[in-house]
C-alpha positions as CSV (number, residue, x, y, z in Angstrom):
1,M,47.7,18.6,-12.6
2,K,46.8,16.2,-10.0
3,R,43.8,14.4,-9.0
4,I,43.2,14.0,-5.1
5,G,40.9,12.0,-3.2
6,L,40.4,13.4,0.3
7,L,39.0,11.3,3.4
8,S,39.3,11.0,7.1
9,D,37.7,9.5,10.0
10,T,37.4,5.9,8.5
11,H,37.7,4.4,12.3
12,G,38.8,0.9,10.3
13,Y,36.4,1.1,7.7
14,I,36.9,0.9,4.0
15,D,34.1,0.0,1.2
16,N,34.0,-0.6,-2.1
17,R,32.6,2.5,-2.7
18,I,35.3,4.4,-1.7
19,L,37.7,2.8,-3.3
20,Y,35.5,3.0,-6.5
21,H,35.5,6.7,-5.9
22,L,39.5,7.0,-5.3
23,S,40.4,4.6,-8.4
24,D,41.0,7.8,-10.7
25,C,43.1,9.6,-7.8
26,D,46.6,10.2,-8.3
27,E,47.1,10.6,-4.1
28,I,45.1,9.8,-1.5
29,W,44.8,12.1,1.4
30,H,43.9,10.6,4.5
31,A,43.4,13.4,7.5
32,G,43.4,10.9,10.7
33,D,41.5,8.1,12.7
34,I,42.5,5.8,10.3
35,G,41.7,3.1,12.4
36,T,43.7,0.1,11.5
37,I,46.8,0.2,8.5
38,E,44.7,-2.6,6.6
39,V,42.8,0.7,5.7
40,I,45.9,2.5,4.5
41,D,46.9,-0.9,2.9
42,S,43.9,-0.7,0.9
43,L,44.3,3.0,0.0
44,N,48.2,2.3,-1.5
45,E,47.2,-0.3,-3.8
46,I,45.2,2.6,-5.8
47,A,47.8,5.6,-5.3
48,R,50.4,7.5,-3.0
49,V,48.9,7.8,0.6
50,R,49.7,10.8,2.6
51,A,48.5,10.5,6.1
52,V,48.1,12.0,9.3
53,Y,47.3,9.8,12.6
54,G,44.3,10.8,14.9
55,N,42.8,10.5,18.3
56,I,41.4,7.1,18.1
57,D,44.9,5.4,16.5
58,G,46.7,3.2,18.1
59,S,50.3,2.5,18.4
60,A,50.7,1.0,14.1
61,A,49.7,4.2,12.7
62,R,51.1,6.3,14.9
63,S,54.2,4.9,14.6
64,T,53.4,5.0,11.1
65,Y,52.1,8.7,10.1
66,P,52.8,11.8,12.1
67,L,50.6,14.3,13.7
68,D,51.1,16.8,11.2
69,C,52.3,16.8,7.7
70,S,53.5,19.4,5.4
71,W,53.6,18.9,1.3
72,E,53.9,21.1,-1.8
73,V,52.0,19.7,-4.5
74,E,51.5,21.3,-7.8
75,S,52.9,24.4,-6.3
76,A,49.9,24.5,-3.2
77,R,51.5,24.5,-0.1
78,C,49.5,21.9,2.0
79,F,49.1,21.7,6.0
80,M,47.4,18.7,7.1
81,T,46.2,17.7,11.1
82,H,43.4,15.7,12.6
83,I,41.8,17.7,15.1
84,A,41.8,21.7,13.9
85,G,38.6,23.5,15.0
86,R,37.6,25.4,12.2
87,P,38.2,29.0,10.6
88,G,38.5,31.8,13.3
89,K,38.5,29.1,16.1
90,Y,41.6,27.2,15.7
91,P,43.3,25.8,18.8
92,F,46.8,27.7,19.9
93,R,49.0,24.9,18.5
94,V,47.0,24.7,15.2
95,K,47.1,28.5,14.7
96,A,50.8,28.8,15.7
97,K,51.5,25.9,13.0
98,I,49.2,27.7,10.0
99,N,51.6,30.7,10.7
100,E,54.6,28.9,10.5
101,E,53.4,27.1,7.2
102,K,51.8,29.6,5.6
103,P,49.3,26.9,3.7
104,D,47.6,27.4,0.6
105,I,45.2,24.4,1.6
106,F,44.7,23.4,5.2
107,I,43.3,19.7,5.8
108,C,41.7,18.0,9.0
109,G,39.1,15.6,10.2
110,H,37.9,14.8,13.4
111,S,34.7,16.7,13.7
112,H,32.5,14.1,11.2
113,I,31.1,17.6,9.7
114,L,32.0,18.0,6.3
115,L,33.5,22.0,5.4
116,I,35.2,23.3,2.6
117,K,35.3,27.0,3.5
118,R,37.9,29.9,2.6
119,D,39.7,31.5,5.9
120,V,39.7,35.2,5.3
121,K,42.3,36.3,7.8
122,T,44.5,33.6,6.6
123,G,43.7,33.1,3.0
124,L,44.3,29.6,3.0
125,I,41.2,27.1,1.9
126,H,40.0,24.8,5.0
127,L,38.8,21.5,3.6
128,N,37.3,18.9,6.4
129,P,35.9,15.9,4.3
130,G,33.4,14.8,7.0
131,A,33.8,11.1,7.9
132,A,34.2,8.2,5.4
133,G,33.5,5.6,8.0
134,K,30.7,4.2,10.1
135,H,31.2,5.3,13.8
136,G,30.1,8.6,14.7
137,F,27.4,10.7,15.2
138,H,27.3,12.0,11.2
139,K,24.4,10.7,9.3
140,M,25.9,10.6,6.1
141,R,29.6,9.3,5.3
142,T,31.2,11.4,2.7
143,M,34.6,12.2,1.4
144,L,35.9,15.0,-1.3
145,K,37.4,15.1,-4.7
146,F,39.3,17.7,-6.6
147,E,42.4,18.8,-8.6
148,I,45.2,20.9,-7.9
149,S,47.1,22.3,-10.8
150,N,49.1,25.5,-10.4
151,G,48.4,26.0,-6.9
152,K,44.4,26.1,-7.2
153,I,41.9,23.8,-6.5
154,G,39.6,22.6,-9.3
155,N,37.0,20.7,-9.7
156,M,35.7,20.1,-6.2
157,Q,33.2,17.3,-5.9
158,I,31.5,16.4,-2.6
159,I,30.9,12.6,-2.3
160,E,28.0,11.1,-0.6
161,L,29.0,7.4,0.3
162,G,25.6,6.7,2.0
163,K,24.3,6.7,5.5
164,R,26.5,5.7,8.0
165,G,24.1,2.9,9.3
166,F,23.9,0.9,6.5
């Protein structure tokens, strides 16, 4: 069993609330728009970080992290990218990668809208943790925590980190 912390769209912002909620995680996944490498440095002090770069990320993140990332954890196939749409409305590039990779868990960010949904067409679980940072139009900063065991997600937690402006 692995405990996973999932966040996105930090836009260079990290605070003690984020770090507190991630403190018991085995892995941390960042779905892009990291903002600064210092964000990843802070997360790496807690657990192994898997990340993709997002549309606001500069050369440091783009030279360190990929656009897409695929891996397996606890018998679950995972695929992560930053800009991906939503179930039934994936851009062509993402739809092709989903068909190729056949993930059990699909992770994205970008929209700043928290979404946990089964894609009935592909069977995958679509996860977007919303935005953990303070930049953007979202009102509440959010992230997710969950466990993966034997290919299944369990103990899903939606974490509200506080209002964006505070």
